N, C-alpha and C positions, 0 to 999 in steps of 0.2 A: 247751556245747561238749564234744566228746569229747577226753579227754586220754590220752596214752600214758604208761606207766610210765617212770620215769627210770632207764635202764640205762647212762647215759653214763659212770658212774664205772668200769664194768668194761670198756668198749670205747672205744677212741680213735677219734673221728670226725675224719677228715682231709680236706683239699681233694681233690676228685675222687670222694669217696664219693657213692653214689646211694641214695635211700630215699624212701618216700612222706612228704609233708609236708602237714599240715593247713592248708587255706586256705578262705576263703569264695568261692563263685562269684558270678556276677552276680545270682542269685536269693537271695543271702545264706544259701545252704545249705552245710554242711560237705562238702568233698571232699578226697581224698588223692592228688593227682597225684604222679608220680615227679619228684624234683628232684635236682639235683647241688649238692653243697657247693662253693661258690667261695672262701669265706674263713671263717676261724674266729678269734674274738677272745674274750678273757676280760676282763670289766669288773666290778669290784666283786665278784669271786669267782663271777660267772655266765658260763657259756659262751654265746656268741652265734654264729649261723651265717648267712652270707649265701648264699642259695639261688637257683638258677635252675631254674624249673619246665620240665622237658623238654617240647618242642613248644608252649611258650607264648612270647609276646613277652618280650624281656628287660626291658621297662619294668615287668614284674610281679616282677622279682627283688626280694628283700627280706631283711631281717634277721629271724631267728626265734629263739625260745628253745627249749630242749631239749624242753619239754612238747609241742611241735608235731611232733616227729620220731617216725616209726614205726620204732623200733629193731629190731623183729622182722624187717624186710625190708631191712636194711642190706646194701648191695653195696659192696665195697671196689674201689678203682680197679685196673685191670689194669696190671701192670708193663710199661712200654714200653722198648725198647732206646734208649739215649741216642745220638743221632746229632749230630755237630757241625753247627752252622748255617753258612751261607755266610760270614758276617762274624765267626764265632768267638764271638759273644755268645749268651747264653742265649735260648731261644725264649720264655720267660715274659714277660708284660707287667707293667709296674708297676701298682699299684692305681689304679683310675680315680677322679678327683675326684668323680664322680657317686656312686660307692659310698661314699666317705668322708662326703659330705654326708648321704646316706641313713642311714648308721650313726649319725651325730651326732644326727639327728632322732629315730631309734629309741631311742637311749640316753637322751636328754632325756625322751622320753615315758615311759620306764620309771623315770626318776628316778635313773639311774646316773651316778656320777662316773667319768669315764674319763681324767682328767688324771694 
């Protein structure tokens, strides 16, 4: 497996960033599709990133570790003008239960304690 150098200590990866992320395709070959960071968590001192692969089905969204991120091609989110919503509430959605269950399984597989 190809690994990228860990430059995460010098650059803050935030929700909305886009960058290539290492994944295995159906033939079990490495590929680096563009992905968007949907969520960031720190567990037992390790940063974990929930990514959505652009132009891929959302069922492939997954938690990944820093070593799967191609930091050399990091794109920061564009600043958008804040516009009030119709009901005055924020337009952001709460974390989905599916994402939380996926994170829990990922953390258990890595042997991380997230309590």
